[in-house]
C-alpha positions as CSV (number, residue, x, y, z in Angstrom):
1,X,0.0,0.1,0.0
2,X,1.3,3.6,-0.7
3,X,2.0,5.9,1.9
4,X,-0.3,8.8,2.1
5,X,2.5,11.1,0.8
6,X,3.1,9.0,-2.5
7,X,-0.4,9.0,-2.7
8,X,-0.7,12.8,-2.5
9,X,2.3,12.9,-5.2
10,X,0.3,10.8,-7.6
11,X,-2.8,12.6,-7.1
12,X,-1.0,16.2,-8.0
13,X,0.5,14.6,-10.9
14,X,-2.3,13.0,-12.0
15,X,-4.0,16.7,-11.9
16,X,-1.2,18.3,-13.8
17,X,-1.1,15.4,-16.6
18,X,-5.0,15.8,-17.4
19,X,-4.8,20.0,-17.5
20,X,-6.0,20.3,-14.3
21,X,-2.7,22.6,-13.5
22,X,-1.5,24.5,-15.9
23,X,2.3,25.1,-16.7
24,X,2.9,28.2,-14.2
25,X,-0.5,28.4,-12.2
26,X,-0.1,28.0,-8.6
27,X,-1.7,24.9,-6.8
28,X,-3.4,24.7,-3.4
29,X,-1.3,25.9,-0.9
30,X,-0.1,23.7,1.7
31,X,-2.8,25.0,4.3
32,X,-5.4,24.4,1.5
33,X,-4.4,20.3,0.6
34,X,-4.1,19.3,4.3
35,X,-7.8,20.6,5.1
36,X,-9.2,19.2,2.1
37,X,-7.7,15.9,2.0
38,X,-7.2,15.7,5.7
39,X,-3.7,15.5,5.7
40,X,-1.2,16.7,8.7
41,X,0.5,19.3,7.1
42,X,3.9,17.4,7.4
43,X,2.9,14.5,5.2
44,X,1.3,17.4,2.2
45,X,5.0,19.4,2.8
46,X,6.7,16.1,2.0
47,X,4.7,15.3,-1.1
48,X,5.5,19.0,-2.5
49,X,9.4,19.0,-1.5
50,X,9.2,15.9,-3.2
51,X,8.0,17.2,-6.6
52,X,9.8,19.9,-6.4
53,X,13.0,17.9,-6.3
54,X,11.7,16.1,-9.2
55,X,11.1,19.3,-10.9
56,X,7.5,19.1,-11.0
57,X,6.3,21.9,-9.0
58,X,8.7,25.3,-8.4
59,X,8.7,27.5,-5.0
60,X,8.5,31.0,-4.9
61,X,9.0,32.7,-1.1
62,X,6.0,34.0,0.5
63,X,3.8,33.0,-2.6
64,X,3.0,28.8,-2.7
65,X,3.9,26.2,-5.2
66,X,3.6,26.3,-8.9
67,X,3.6,23.5,-11.7
68,X,6.7,23.7,-13.2
69,X,7.7,26.1,-16.3
70,X,9.9,22.9,-17.5
71,X,8.0,20.1,-16.6
72,X,4.6,21.6,-15.5
73,X,3.3,19.2,-18.8
74,X,4.7,16.2,-17.8
75,X,6.0,13.9,-20.6
76,X,4.7,11.0,-18.1
77,X,2.7,8.1,-20.5
78,X,-0.7,7.8,-20.1
79,X,-2.5,3.8,-19.6
80,X,-5.9,3.1,-19.7
81,X,-6.7,-0.1,-18.3
82,X,-10.0,-1.6,-19.0
83,X,-10.2,-4.3,-17.0
84,X,-13.8,-7.2,-17.1
85,X,-14.0,-6.7,-13.1
86,X,-12.6,-5.2,-10.2
87,X,-12.7,-8.2,-7.8
88,X,-10.3,-8.6,-5.0
89,X,-7.7,-10.4,-7.7
90,X,-8.2,-7.6,-10.4
91,X,-7.3,-5.0,-7.2
92,X,-3.7,-6.5,-6.4
93,X,-3.1,-6.4,-10.3
94,X,-4.3,-2.5,-10.5
95,X,-2.3,-1.6,-7.1
96,X,0.9,-3.3,-8.2
97,X,0.5,-1.0,-11.7
98,X,0.1,1.6,-9.6
99,X,3.2,0.9,-7.2
100,X,5.0,-0.2,-10.1
101,X,5.2,2.8,-12.2
102,X,4.9,5.4,-9.3
103,X,5.2,8.9,-11.1
104,X,6.3,7.5,-14.7
105,X,3.1,6.8,-15.9
106,X,-0.3,8.0,-15.2
107,X,-2.6,5.0,-15.1
108,X,-6.8,5.6,-15.4
109,X,-9.3,2.6,-15.3
110,X,-12.8,1.9,-16.3
111,X,-14.5,-1.7,-15.8
112,X,-16.6,-3.3,-19.3
113,X,-18.2,-6.0,-17.1
114,X,-17.4,-8.6,-19.7
115,X,-19.7,-6.6,-21.8
116,X,-18.7,-6.2,-25.7
117,X,-21.1,-3.3,-25.8
118,X,-19.8,-1.4,-22.5
119,X,-16.2,-2.1,-24.2
120,X,-17.3,-0.2,-27.4
121,X,-18.5,2.8,-25.5
122,X,-15.3,2.7,-23.3
123,X,-12.9,2.6,-26.9
124,X,-15.3,5.6,-28.7
125,X,-14.5,8.0,-25.8
126,X,-11.1,7.2,-25.0
127,X,-9.5,6.7,-28.2
128,X,-6.6,8.4,-29.2
129,X,-6.1,9.5,-25.5
130,X,-3.5,7.3,-24.5
131,X,-0.2,5.7,-25.0
132,X,-1.3,2.2,-23.6
133,X,-4.3,0.2,-23.2
134,X,-4.3,-2.3,-20.7
135,X,-6.9,-4.9,-21.8
136,X,-8.3,-7.6,-19.9
137,X,-10.3,-9.9,-22.6
138,X,-13.0,-11.5,-21.0
139,X,-16.2,-11.1,-22.9
140,X,-19.2,-13.1,-23.3
141,X,-22.5,-12.6,-25.1
142,X,-26.4,-12.1,-23.6
143,X,-26.5,-16.2,-23.4
144,X,-22.9,-16.3,-21.4
145,X,-21.1,-17.7,-24.6
146,X,-17.5,-16.4,-24.7
147,X,-16.3,-14.6,-27.6
148,X,-13.1,-12.8,-28.2
149,X,-13.5,-9.2,-28.8
150,X,-11.1,-9.3,-31.4
151,X,-12.3,-7.0,-33.7
152,X,-13.0,-3.9,-31.2
153,X,-9.4,-4.2,-29.8
154,X,-8.1,-4.1,-33.3
155,X,-9.3,-0.1,-33.5
156,X,-6.8,0.2,-30.9
157,X,-3.3,0.8,-32.7
158,X,-1.4,-2.6,-32.3
159,X,1.7,-0.9,-30.6
160,X,-0.7,0.6,-27.6
161,X,-1.8,-2.8,-26.6
162,X,-1.0,-4.6,-23.8
163,X,-3.0,-7.9,-22.5
164,X,-3.7,-9.2,-18.9
165,X,-4.9,-12.2,-17.4
166,X,-5.7,-13.9,-20.7
167,X,-5.0,-14.0,-24.4
168,X,-7.1,-12.6,-26.9
169,X,-8.7,-16.3,-27.7
170,X,-8.0,-17.1,-31.3
171,X,-5.3,-14.6,-31.4
172,X,-3.4,-15.4,-28.5
173,X,0.1,-14.4,-30.1
174,X,-1.1,-10.9,-31.3
175,X,-0.5,-8.8,-28.6
176,X,2.2,-8.2,-25.6
177,X,1.1,-9.2,-21.4
178,X,0.7,-11.9,-19.4
179,X,-2.0,-14.0,-19.2
180,X,-3.1,-17.6,-16.9
181,X,-3.5,-20.4,-19.3
182,X,-6.7,-21.6,-17.6
183,X,-7.0,-24.8,-19.4
184,X,-3.7,-26.2,-18.5
185,X,-3.8,-24.1,-14.9
186,X,-6.5,-26.4,-13.6
187,X,-4.7,-30.0,-15.0
188,X,-1.7,-29.4,-13.6
189,X,-2.8,-28.2,-10.6
190,X,-5.1,-31.5,-10.1
191,X,-2.7,-33.6,-11.7
192,X,0.0,-32.3,-8.5
193,X,-3.0,-33.3,-6.0
194,X,-3.6,-36.7,-7.5
195,X,-2.4,-39.0,-4.7
196,X,-4.6,-36.8,-2.5
197,X,-7.7,-37.1,-4.7
198,X,-7.9,-40.5,-5.4
199,X,-9.7,-41.3,-1.8
200,X,-12.5,-39.5,-3.2
201,X,-15.2,-40.9,-6.1
202,X,-16.4,-38.0,-7.9
203,X,-14.8,-34.7,-8.4
204,X,-17.3,-31.5,-9.0
205,X,-16.3,-28.3,-10.8
206,X,-18.9,-25.4,-9.6
207,X,-18.5,-23.1,-12.3
208,X,-21.4,-20.4,-12.1
209,X,-22.1,-19.3,-16.2
210,X,-23.8,-16.2,-14.8
211,X,-20.7,-15.0,-13.6
212,X,-18.6,-15.3,-16.4
213,X,-15.9,-17.3,-15.6
214,X,-13.3,-18.3,-18.6
215,X,-14.7,-21.5,-20.3
216,X,-11.1,-23.2,-20.9
217,X,-11.7,-23.9,-17.2
218,X,-14.3,-25.8,-18.0
219,X,-12.1,-28.2,-20.7
220,X,-9.2,-28.3,-18.4
221,X,-11.2,-29.9,-15.6
222,X,-12.9,-32.5,-18.3
223,X,-9.5,-33.7,-19.8
224,X,-8.1,-34.3,-16.0
225,X,-10.9,-36.2,-14.8
226,X,-11.4,-38.0,-18.2
227,X,-7.7,-39.2,-18.3
228,X,-7.6,-40.3,-14.7
229,X,-10.7,-42.1,-14.7
230,X,-12.6,-39.8,-12.2
231,X,-16.3,-39.7,-11.9
232,X,-17.0,-35.9,-12.6
233,X,-19.6,-33.4,-12.8
234,X,-19.7,-29.4,-13.7
235,X,-22.8,-27.5,-11.5
236,X,-23.5,-24.0,-11.5
237,X,-23.9,-23.5,-8.3
238,X,-24.9,-24.9,-4.5
239,X,-28.5,-25.0,-3.8
240,X,-29.6,-24.3,-0.4
241,X,-31.3,-27.8,-0.3
242,X,-28.3,-29.6,-1.7
243,X,-26.8,-32.4,0.5
244,X,-23.2,-32.6,0.4
245,X,-22.5,-36.6,-0.5
246,X,-19.5,-38.1,1.2
247,X,-16.6,-39.1,-1.3
248,X,-17.1,-36.1,-3.3
249,X,-14.7,-33.0,-3.8
250,X,-15.9,-29.7,-5.2
251,X,-13.8,-27.4,-6.8
252,X,-15.4,-23.8,-6.4
253,X,-14.5,-20.4,-8.4
254,X,-16.8,-17.7,-6.5
255,X,-16.3,-17.1,-2.6
256,X,-20.1,-17.6,-2.2
257,X,-20.0,-21.6,-3.4
258,X,-17.1,-21.8,-1.0
259,X,-19.0,-20.4,1.8
260,X,-21.9,-22.5,1.4
261,X,-20.2,-26.0,1.6
262,X,-18.0,-24.7,4.5
263,X,-21.7,-23.7,6.1
264,X,-23.0,-27.3,5.1
265,X,-20.3,-29.6,5.8
266,X,-20.8,-28.0,9.4
267,X,-24.8,-28.8,9.5
268,X,-23.7,-32.0,8.1
269,X,-21.1,-32.8,10.4
270,X,-18.7,-33.9,7.8
271,X,-15.3,-33.1,8.1
272,X,-13.4,-31.1,5.3
273,X,-10.5,-33.2,3.8
274,X,-11.6,-36.5,5.0
275,X,-15.2,-37.0,3.8
276,X,-15.5,-33.7,1.5
277,X,-12.6,-32.6,-0.3
278,X,-12.7,-28.7,-1.2
279,X,-10.3,-26.9,-3.9
280,X,-10.8,-23.0,-4.2
281,X,-9.5,-20.6,-6.6
282,X,-7.4,-18.1,-6.1
283,X,-5.7,-17.4,-2.7
284,X,-6.2,-15.2,0.3
285,X,-5.3,-14.8,4.1
286,X,-8.9,-15.8,4.7
287,X,-8.7,-19.0,2.8
288,X,-5.2,-19.7,4.7
289,X,-7.1,-19.8,8.3
290,X,-10.7,-20.8,7.4
291,X,-11.3,-24.3,8.7
292,X,-7.6,-25.0,9.3
293,X,-6.5,-24.3,5.4
294,X,-8.8,-23.9,2.2
295,X,-6.5,-26.0,-0.8
296,X,-6.6,-23.7,-3.4
297,X,-4.9,-23.2,-7.0
298,X,-4.0,-19.7,-7.9
299,X,-1.3,-17.4,-9.1
300,X,0.8,-14.4,-7.9
301,X,-1.5,-11.2,-9.2
302,X,1.1,-8.8,-8.0
303,X,3.6,-10.1,-10.0
304,X,1.2,-10.0,-13.1
305,X,0.7,-6.3,-12.0
306,X,4.5,-5.7,-11.4
307,X,5.2,-7.3,-15.1
308,X,2.4,-5.2,-16.6
309,X,3.7,-2.0,-14.8
310,X,7.3,-2.4,-16.3
311,X,5.5,-3.1,-20.1
312,X,4.1,0.7,-19.7
313,X,7.4,2.2,-18.3
314,X,9.6,-0.2,-21.2
315,X,11.6,-1.3,-18.1
316,X,10.9,-5.4,-19.5
317,X,11.6,-6.4,-22.9
318,X,9.9,-9.7,-22.7
319,X,6.5,-8.6,-24.6
320,X,4.6,-11.9,-23.7
321,X,4.6,-14.2,-20.4
322,X,2.2,-16.8,-18.9
323,X,2.6,-16.5,-15.1
324,X,1.1,-20.4,-14.2
325,X,-1.3,-21.1,-11.6
326,X,0.4,-23.5,-8.3
327,X,-1.7,-25.5,-6.1
328,X,-1.4,-24.6,-2.7
329,X,-2.3,-27.9,-1.0
330,X,-3.9,-27.3,2.9
331,X,-6.3,-29.3,5.1
332,X,-9.6,-29.7,3.0
333,X,-8.1,-31.8,0.6
């Protein structure tokens, strides 16, 4: 998490880059900024002095701080993040990008909700305004079928596009960025848990269609269960009246399904890791301690954000990278 003075530095430099404060214009005084943002005067003064050292601000004794004539227009690049959602994992990527680029780039974010119409509207509003467009290409039609969105993404100059979290379906090598291979990740993670899974009879993947998750997960799941001869079932949720059956493993993506299974285990007096197996996607501190530990399949979202940040600033030369998930074995399996 950024310190308060660093957050203020980012706010001021963003305002300058957007033209709120012009070259040579006076910015609010230390007292005014302290009052407006409920910050201590020391914090504000530290931020102002750091901006002065960087040449972004200049001070005039008795009058205050002004946008530097030399650097007031800011030569920082501007990047627009076009994410499908802002869940805890996307927020981790976002904050990691912010922490990586620091004052070297202005970062804005919009959410397209996996909806191509919204994505198109955002492009219409923002095309040609940014140096980089970081796209999470998770798109679905009204029937929850995955679509690639390639025709719309093509409207962005190719050299400005960076993909994050998922490749553009059917155009996997078209753009730089960092992604997860959802099919391979679930297959390899389950393979690494094979010795533990063998004590169960049936594996169920809880895959809520209306949440619009990558369908590649189902492909990898089906491939694993077929090769290893497991009874399997894909269901779209855990109903209130559903009875858990001893000898089954549940793989859950949504937090709500995770909680439902934990509650039902308690109600039915079943023991996780013995009677029922449970694997959840995307690790969190809560999953580490819940029910003495929930086994997870997870990638490093902070690393993904850092990689994107370095692509934006030019510090990273690798153009396309895959960030694999790994199985974290805990008590629930």
